[in-house]
C-alpha positions as CSV (number, residue, x, y, z in Angstrom):
1,M,0.0,0.0,0.0
2,K,1.4,3.4,-1.0
3,S,1.7,6.0,1.7
4,A,1.6,9.8,1.9
5,I,2.2,12.4,4.6
6,V,0.4,15.8,4.5
7,V,2.0,18.6,6.5
8,G,-0.7,20.9,7.9
9,A,-4.4,20.2,8.8
10,G,-5.9,23.3,7.2
11,F,-8.8,22.9,4.7
12,G,-6.4,22.2,1.9
13,G,-4.4,19.6,3.8
14,L,-7.5,17.8,5.1
15,A,-9.2,17.8,1.7
16,L,-6.1,16.4,0.1
17,A,-5.8,13.7,2.8
18,I,-9.4,12.7,2.3
19,R,-8.9,12.3,-1.5
20,L,-5.7,10.3,-1.0
21,Q,-7.2,8.0,1.6
22,S,-10.3,7.5,-0.5
23,A,-8.0,6.3,-3.3
24,G,-6.4,3.7,-1.1
25,I,-3.3,5.6,-0.2
26,A,-2.4,5.4,3.6
27,T,-2.3,9.0,4.6
28,T,-1.2,10.8,7.7
29,V,-1.8,14.5,8.4
30,L,0.7,16.2,10.8
31,E,-0.4,19.4,12.5
32,A,1.7,21.8,14.6
33,R,-1.1,23.2,16.7
34,D,-3.3,21.6,19.3
35,R,-6.3,21.7,17.0
36,P,-6.8,21.1,13.3
37,G,-7.9,23.8,11.0
38,G,-4.9,26.1,10.3
39,R,-6.5,29.5,9.5
40,A,-9.8,27.9,10.5
41,Y,-8.8,27.5,14.1
42,V,-11.3,27.9,17.0
43,W,-11.2,29.3,20.5
44,E,-13.7,28.7,23.3
45,R,-13.7,31.4,26.0
46,D,-16.2,32.2,28.7
47,G,-18.9,30.2,27.0
48,F,-18.4,31.9,23.6
49,T,-17.2,30.0,20.5
50,F,-14.9,32.1,18.2
51,D,-14.0,30.9,14.8
52,A,-10.6,32.2,13.5
53,G,-12.0,32.1,10.0
54,P,-12.7,31.6,7.2
55,T,-16.4,32.1,7.9
56,V,-17.9,32.4,4.4
57,I,-18.6,29.0,3.0
58,T,-19.4,28.9,-0.8
59,D,-19.6,26.1,-3.4
60,P,-20.8,23.5,-0.9
61,D,-20.7,20.9,-3.7
62,C,-16.8,21.0,-3.6
63,L,-17.1,19.9,0.0
64,K,-19.8,17.3,-0.5
65,E,-17.6,15.6,-3.1
66,L,-15.1,14.8,-0.4
67,W,-17.6,12.5,1.4
68,A,-19.1,11.1,-1.8
69,L,-15.7,9.7,-2.9
70,S,-16.2,6.9,-0.3
71,G,-19.9,6.6,-0.5
72,H,-20.7,8.9,2.4
73,R,-22.6,12.2,2.8
74,I,-21.5,15.4,4.4
75,E,-24.7,15.5,6.4
76,E,-23.3,12.6,8.5
77,D,-20.8,15.0,10.0
78,V,-21.7,18.6,9.2
79,D,-25.0,20.6,9.3
80,L,-24.7,23.3,6.6
81,V,-27.3,26.0,6.8
82,P,-27.9,28.8,4.2
83,V,-27.3,32.5,5.1
84,Q,-29.5,35.2,3.8
85,P,-28.7,37.9,2.9
86,F,-25.2,36.8,1.9
87,Y,-23.9,40.1,3.3
88,R,-25.3,43.5,4.3
89,L,-23.1,46.2,2.9
90,N,-23.1,49.5,4.7
91,W,-21.6,52.9,4.0
92,P,-20.7,55.8,6.3
93,D,-23.7,57.8,5.1
94,G,-26.1,55.1,6.5
95,V,-26.9,53.4,3.1
96,N,-27.4,49.6,3.4
97,F,-27.4,47.1,0.5
98,D,-28.5,43.5,1.1
99,Y,-26.5,41.3,-1.2
100,T,-28.3,38.1,-2.1
101,N,-29.1,35.6,-4.9
102,D,-32.8,36.3,-4.5
103,D,-33.1,38.0,-7.9
104,A,-36.2,40.1,-7.0
105,V,-34.6,41.4,-3.8
106,L,-31.3,42.0,-5.5
107,R,-32.8,44.0,-8.3
108,A,-34.8,46.1,-5.8
109,E,-31.5,46.8,-3.8
110,I,-29.8,47.9,-7.1
111,A,-32.7,50.1,-8.0
112,K,-32.4,51.9,-4.6
113,L,-29.0,53.0,-5.6
114,D,-29.5,53.5,-9.4
115,P,-32.3,51.9,-11.4
116,E,-30.3,52.4,-14.6
117,D,-27.7,50.0,-13.3
118,I,-30.1,47.0,-13.4
119,K,-29.3,46.6,-17.1
120,G,-25.6,47.0,-16.4
121,Y,-25.8,44.3,-13.7
122,E,-27.4,41.9,-16.2
123,R,-24.5,42.3,-18.5
124,F,-22.0,42.0,-15.7
125,L,-23.7,38.7,-14.6
126,D,-23.2,37.4,-18.1
127,Y,-19.5,38.3,-17.9
128,S,-19.2,36.7,-14.5
129,A,-20.9,33.5,-15.8
130,G,-18.4,33.3,-18.6
131,V,-15.3,33.7,-16.4
132,F,-16.8,31.2,-13.9
133,R,-17.1,28.7,-16.7
134,E,-13.6,29.3,-18.0
135,G,-11.7,30.1,-14.8
136,Y,-13.4,27.9,-12.3
137,E,-15.2,25.0,-13.9
138,K,-12.5,24.3,-16.6
139,L,-9.3,25.5,-14.9
140,G,-9.9,25.7,-11.2
141,H,-8.9,22.1,-10.5
142,V,-6.3,21.6,-13.2
143,P,-2.6,21.8,-12.2
144,F,-0.5,24.2,-14.3
145,L,2.9,22.4,-14.4
146,D,4.4,23.8,-17.6
147,F,4.1,27.0,-19.6
148,K,2.3,25.1,-22.4
149,S,-0.7,24.7,-20.1
150,M,-0.7,28.5,-19.5
151,L,-0.6,29.1,-23.2
152,S,-3.6,26.8,-23.7
153,A,-5.6,29.0,-21.3
154,A,-4.5,32.2,-23.0
155,P,-7.5,32.5,-25.5
156,A,-10.0,32.4,-22.7
157,L,-7.9,34.8,-20.6
158,A,-7.8,37.2,-23.6
159,K,-11.5,36.8,-24.3
160,Y,-12.4,38.0,-20.9
161,Q,-9.6,40.7,-20.7
162,A,-7.9,39.0,-17.7
163,W,-5.3,41.8,-17.7
164,R,-7.9,44.2,-16.4
165,S,-8.9,44.5,-12.8
166,V,-12.2,43.3,-11.2
167,Y,-13.0,46.9,-10.4
168,S,-12.3,48.0,-13.9
169,I,-14.6,45.4,-15.4
170,V,-17.4,46.1,-12.9
171,S,-17.1,49.8,-13.7
172,S,-17.5,49.2,-17.4
173,Y,-21.0,47.8,-16.6
174,I,-22.0,49.8,-13.5
175,R,-22.0,53.6,-13.0
176,N,-23.0,53.9,-9.3
177,E,-19.9,54.0,-7.1
178,K,-21.5,52.1,-4.2
179,L,-22.6,49.4,-6.6
180,R,-19.1,49.2,-8.0
181,E,-17.8,48.6,-4.6
182,A,-20.6,46.1,-3.8
183,L,-19.7,44.0,-6.9
184,S,-15.9,44.2,-6.6
185,F,-15.1,43.8,-2.9
186,H,-15.1,40.0,-3.0
187,T,-11.5,39.8,-4.0
188,L,-10.6,41.1,-0.5
189,L,-12.0,37.8,0.8
190,V,-9.1,35.9,-0.9
191,G,-6.4,38.6,-0.3
192,G,-6.7,40.5,-3.6
193,N,-7.0,44.2,-4.2
194,P,-10.1,44.9,-6.4
195,M,-8.1,47.5,-8.2
196,T,-5.4,45.2,-9.3
197,T,-6.7,41.6,-9.1
198,S,-7.4,40.0,-12.4
199,S,-10.9,40.3,-13.7
200,I,-11.1,36.5,-13.8
201,Y,-11.9,36.8,-10.1
202,A,-15.2,38.3,-11.0
203,L,-16.3,34.6,-11.2
204,I,-16.8,34.8,-7.4
205,H,-20.1,36.6,-8.0
206,K,-21.4,33.7,-10.1
207,L,-20.0,31.2,-7.6
208,E,-22.0,32.7,-4.8
209,R,-25.1,33.3,-6.9
210,D,-25.4,29.7,-8.0
211,G,-24.1,27.9,-4.9
212,G,-25.2,30.3,-2.1
213,V,-23.4,31.3,1.1
214,W,-23.5,28.8,3.9
215,F,-22.6,28.4,7.5
216,A,-21.6,25.2,9.4
217,K,-23.9,25.0,12.5
218,G,-21.6,25.4,15.5
219,G,-19.1,27.4,13.4
220,T,-16.5,26.7,10.7
221,N,-14.7,24.7,13.2
222,R,-17.5,22.1,13.0
223,L,-16.8,21.7,9.3
224,V,-13.1,21.1,10.1
225,A,-14.0,18.6,12.8
226,G,-16.3,16.9,10.4
227,M,-13.5,16.5,7.8
228,V,-11.2,15.0,10.5
229,R,-13.9,12.6,11.6
230,H,-14.5,11.5,8.0
231,L,-10.8,11.1,7.3
232,E,-10.4,8.9,10.3
233,R,-13.5,6.9,9.5
234,I,-12.0,5.9,6.1
235,G,-8.6,5.0,7.7
236,G,-6.6,8.2,7.7
237,T,-4.6,9.5,10.6
238,V,-4.3,13.0,12.1
239,R,-1.4,13.7,14.5
240,L,-1.7,17.0,16.4
241,N,0.5,19.3,18.5
242,D,3.8,18.1,16.9
243,P,5.3,20.5,14.4
244,V,7.2,19.1,11.4
245,T,10.7,20.4,11.6
246,A,12.1,18.8,8.4
247,I,10.9,17.2,5.2
248,E,13.7,14.7,4.7
249,T,15.3,14.4,1.2
250,R,17.7,12.0,-0.4
251,G,18.9,13.1,-3.8
252,D,16.0,14.4,-5.8
253,R,13.3,12.6,-3.7
254,V,11.7,13.3,-0.4
255,T,11.8,10.3,1.9
256,G,9.6,11.3,4.9
257,V,9.5,13.8,7.8
258,T,10.8,14.5,11.3
259,T,8.8,16.4,13.9
260,K,9.7,18.5,16.9
261,S,9.1,15.6,19.3
262,G,11.6,13.4,17.4
263,W,8.9,11.4,15.7
264,Q,9.9,10.2,12.2
265,A,8.1,8.6,9.4
266,Q,8.8,7.6,5.8
267,A,6.4,8.0,3.0
268,D,6.2,7.5,-0.8
269,A,5.1,11.1,-1.1
270,V,4.9,14.3,1.0
271,A,2.6,17.2,0.5
272,S,2.8,20.5,2.3
273,N,-0.2,22.6,3.3
274,A,2.1,24.8,5.3
275,D,3.1,28.4,4.3
276,I,5.0,28.1,1.0
277,V,8.0,30.1,2.1
278,H,8.2,28.2,5.4
279,S,8.0,25.0,3.5
280,Y,10.9,25.7,1.2
281,K,13.0,27.8,3.6
282,Q,12.6,25.8,6.8
283,L,11.1,22.4,6.1
284,L,13.1,21.7,3.0
285,A,16.3,23.5,4.3
286,D,18.6,20.6,3.4
287,S,17.5,20.6,-0.3
288,R,19.8,22.6,-2.6
289,H,16.9,23.0,-5.0
290,A,14.7,24.5,-2.2
291,R,17.5,26.9,-1.3
292,R,17.5,28.2,-4.8
293,V,13.7,28.6,-4.8
294,V,13.5,30.7,-1.6
295,P,14.9,34.0,-2.9
296,K,12.5,33.9,-5.9
297,L,9.6,33.3,-3.5
298,E,10.6,36.0,-1.2
299,R,10.6,38.6,-4.0
300,K,7.0,37.9,-4.8
301,R,4.1,40.0,-3.7
302,F,2.2,38.7,-0.7
303,S,-1.3,39.5,0.3
304,P,-2.0,41.8,3.2
305,S,-2.5,40.7,6.8
306,L,-5.5,41.2,9.0
307,F,-6.3,42.8,12.3
308,V,-9.0,40.7,13.9
309,L,-10.9,41.5,17.1
310,H,-13.0,38.7,18.6
311,F,-15.5,39.8,21.2
312,G,-18.6,38.6,23.1
313,L,-21.3,41.0,24.0
314,R,-24.1,41.0,26.6
315,G,-27.4,41.2,24.7
316,T,-28.8,40.1,21.4
317,F,-28.8,42.1,18.2
318,P,-31.5,40.9,15.7
319,H,-30.9,43.9,13.5
320,I,-27.3,42.8,12.7
321,P,-27.1,40.0,10.1
322,H,-24.7,37.2,10.0
323,H,-22.2,38.9,7.6
324,M,-21.6,42.7,7.1
325,I,-19.2,44.7,5.1
326,L,-18.8,48.2,6.5
327,F,-17.1,50.3,3.9
328,G,-15.0,53.3,4.9
329,P,-15.1,56.8,3.4
330,R,-12.3,55.8,0.9
331,Y,-12.1,52.8,-1.4
332,D,-9.2,53.1,-3.8
333,G,-7.1,55.3,-1.5
334,L,-7.5,52.9,1.5
335,L,-6.6,50.0,-0.8
336,K,-3.4,51.8,-1.9
337,D,-2.5,52.4,1.8
338,I,-2.9,48.7,2.6
339,Y,-1.4,47.1,-0.5
340,N,1.2,49.6,-1.7
341,N,2.0,52.3,0.9
342,G,2.2,50.2,4.0
343,V,0.2,52.7,6.0
344,L,-2.0,52.0,9.0
345,A,-4.7,54.5,7.9
346,K,-7.0,56.5,10.1
347,D,-10.0,55.1,8.3
348,F,-10.8,51.5,7.6
349,S,-13.2,49.1,5.9
350,L,-14.4,46.2,8.1
351,Y,-15.9,42.8,7.8
352,L,-18.2,41.9,10.7
353,H,-19.0,38.3,11.5
354,H,-22.1,37.7,13.8
355,P,-22.6,33.9,13.9
356,T,-25.2,34.0,16.7
357,A,-27.5,35.6,14.1
358,T,-27.7,32.1,12.7
359,D,-26.7,29.9,15.6
360,P,-27.3,31.2,19.1
361,S,-25.5,28.2,20.6
362,M,-22.2,29.9,19.9
363,S,-22.6,32.2,22.9
364,P,-24.1,32.0,26.4
365,E,-27.9,32.7,26.6
366,G,-28.6,36.3,26.2
367,C,-25.2,37.1,24.6
368,S,-23.8,37.4,21.1
369,T,-20.5,36.3,19.5
370,F,-18.7,38.6,17.0
371,Y,-15.5,39.1,15.2
372,V,-14.5,42.1,13.2
373,L,-11.5,42.3,10.9
374,A,-9.7,45.1,9.1
375,P,-7.3,44.4,6.3
376,V,-3.9,45.8,7.2
377,P,-0.4,45.8,5.5
378,H,1.7,42.7,6.2
379,L,4.8,42.9,8.3
380,G,7.1,43.4,5.3
381,K,5.4,46.7,4.6
382,L,4.4,47.7,8.1
383,P,6.8,46.2,10.7
384,V,5.2,47.8,13.8
385,D,4.8,46.5,17.4
386,W,1.2,45.2,17.2
387,E,1.1,44.7,20.9
388,S,1.1,48.5,21.4
389,V,-0.6,49.5,18.1
390,G,-3.4,47.0,18.6
391,A,-5.0,48.5,21.7
392,E,-5.6,51.9,20.0
393,L,-6.8,50.3,16.8
394,E,-9.2,48.1,18.8
395,R,-10.7,51.2,20.5
396,R,-11.2,53.0,17.2
397,I,-12.8,50.0,15.5
398,L,-15.2,49.5,18.5
399,D,-16.1,53.2,18.4
400,E,-16.9,52.9,14.7
401,L,-19.1,49.8,15.3
402,A,-20.9,51.6,18.1
403,R,-21.8,54.4,15.6
404,R,-22.6,52.3,12.6
405,L,-24.5,49.5,14.4
406,D,-26.3,51.7,16.9
407,I,-24.7,50.1,20.0
408,P,-23.6,53.2,21.9
409,D,-22.6,51.2,25.0
410,I,-20.6,48.6,23.1
411,H,-17.5,48.9,25.4
412,E,-19.6,48.3,28.5
413,R,-21.3,45.3,26.9
414,I,-18.1,43.4,26.3
415,V,-17.9,40.1,28.3
416,T,-14.7,38.8,26.7
417,S,-12.4,39.9,23.9
418,F,-9.0,39.3,22.3
419,R,-7.0,40.4,19.3
420,Y,-5.3,38.5,16.5
421,T,-2.7,40.5,14.6
422,P,-0.2,40.1,11.8
423,T,2.4,39.0,14.4
424,D,0.1,36.1,15.3
425,F,-0.3,35.0,11.7
426,A,3.5,34.9,11.5
427,H,4.0,33.1,14.8
428,D,1.1,30.7,14.9
429,L,0.9,29.9,11.2
430,N,4.5,30.5,10.0
431,A,2.9,32.9,7.5
432,H,5.6,34.8,5.5
433,Q,5.4,38.5,6.6
434,G,2.3,37.7,8.5
435,S,0.3,37.5,5.3
436,A,-3.2,36.2,5.8
437,F,-3.7,34.8,2.3
438,S,-0.2,33.9,1.0
439,L,0.6,35.2,-2.6
440,E,-1.4,38.1,-3.8
441,P,-3.7,37.0,-6.5
442,V,-2.5,39.2,-9.4
443,L,-2.4,37.8,-12.9
444,W,1.4,37.4,-13.0
445,Q,1.1,35.3,-9.8
446,S,-1.7,33.0,-11.0
447,A,-1.9,29.6,-12.6
448,W,1.5,28.6,-13.9
449,F,3.1,31.6,-12.2
450,R,1.9,30.4,-8.8
451,V,3.7,27.7,-6.8
452,H,3.1,24.5,-8.6
453,N,1.0,21.7,-7.1
454,R,4.0,19.4,-7.7
455,D,7.6,20.6,-7.3
456,D,9.6,20.8,-10.5
457,A,12.8,19.2,-9.2
458,I,11.5,17.0,-6.4
459,P,8.9,14.8,-8.2
460,N,7.3,13.3,-5.0
461,M,7.0,16.7,-3.2
462,Y,3.7,18.4,-3.6
463,F,1.9,21.6,-2.4
464,V,-1.7,22.4,-1.5
465,G,-3.4,25.4,-0.1
466,A,-3.6,29.1,-0.6
467,G,-0.1,29.5,-2.1
468,T,-0.7,27.0,-4.9
469,H,-3.2,27.1,-7.9
470,P,-5.9,28.2,-7.8
471,G,-5.5,30.3,-4.6
472,A,-7.1,31.3,-1.3
473,G,-10.6,30.9,0.1
474,I,-12.4,27.6,0.9
475,P,-13.3,26.7,-2.8
476,G,-9.7,27.7,-3.8
477,V,-7.8,25.5,-1.4
478,V,-10.3,22.6,-1.8
479,G,-9.8,23.0,-5.5
480,S,-6.0,22.9,-5.0
481,A,-6.5,19.7,-3.1
482,K,-8.3,18.2,-6.1
483,A,-5.6,19.2,-8.5
484,T,-2.8,18.0,-6.2
485,A,-4.5,14.7,-5.4
486,G,-5.0,13.9,-9.1
487,L,-1.2,14.3,-9.6
488,M,-0.3,12.2,-6.5
489,I,-2.7,9.4,-7.2
490,D,-1.6,9.2,-10.8
491,D,2.1,9.3,-9.9
492,L,1.8,6.7,-7.2
493,A,-0.1,4.4,-9.5
494,K,2.3,4.5,-12.4
495,G,5.7,5.3,-10.8
496,W,7.6,8.6,-10.8
497,T,8.1,10.5,-14.0
498,S,10.3,13.5,-14.4
499,P,8.1,16.6,-14.4
500,A,8.5,19.2,-17.1
501,P,10.9,22.1,-16.2
502,G,9.0,25.2,-15.0
503,R,9.1,28.2,-12.8
504,F,8.8,26.4,-9.4
């Protein structure tokens, strides 16, 4: 029986392990932290359940497929419930926009802002459907291992003007500025600047419209727990609280791993769901090839980090939906400060997660669970002491929520709270520069230009997760697992072949 080791129990690593184990490959997942999940970690404090994120679940079919591979159903382990509206978008002048796939409601919301934009929205929807078909259905689960594969995708990329930004494409159909923001902000959920991220990412609108937005009852952590339970049911193994310190190599092959506790194991193949720079720089430190790759990786553009405040409040707030986007007074200018200038701006745009709107069990009775996040520059652009900076930023964010959400006594209502900063992303997740989403999803860092799902020089070393194709977000990393699993299963079945030379 062939064997594989997966480093990291994030969504990508668990999805990959389930696919490998379902194909009859004995698979062990190794996780550094005391709980699985990676970025989808969970804390339980004072009766409140706080998901670290991600909290927006889309394309549930890509998750259901993981159970179906072995004749099971996701409902055995996870209770997915729909969220409506998908998001409530709010601007400083008090305007709200409920974003949904209920067509009648959505058109009414558009008409509130500009009736003339309904026709433009229909044209944008046609565009989004086209890039969804080409960029997600056809290419989202296909590994780009050589430049020829990139050239084969070029006609579709050219047809949909992939060199343009999402915001630019939206603006060509929509004239109202608030609607432009409403239809372009989604790239921020995968670490991309709407002003520079390839227009291919407009597919997210179609993805949400068709598949909906969902929540795992009990929190995203229950989806992670369900994946672990299913993996173990079909014979896989998850080993927690023991960081991998080295992926061992001999010649041009990996042979296994060593962990901090001294535990060692050999395997026919190894895949890393860890941060890509950490994987090459620390875990593969003994590989001459890896040492050559590291400087190239470090020169790439990495997505911003996040400042996240988790807090539990006394009281319930039925007027606050599950997901909110609170836009600031600037859009392009704030994005430039975050992505280019490395400035911690006076203003901010916020994502607010209120899971007790859907599942009151995530807080004590009569209370509510929240987290609010603000995109901030990563540590490479803003190397500040977040221990000191964080307290002031927390106060300003809570003051803004008090005004925007009509909770004037928000400070007095707090039962428990804690912050998660770029420093925590770097420390807990080994995230390069504290980036929350790995490589920035610009066109020249997509597909073949991203880290390959299989290494070019070590043919039994594989990668999965946000740093590989297709990118961040739950559908992205689960899609990367499908692409990587296909390679691994095929390679293990037929014996190793030399991969074509490429960028990584």
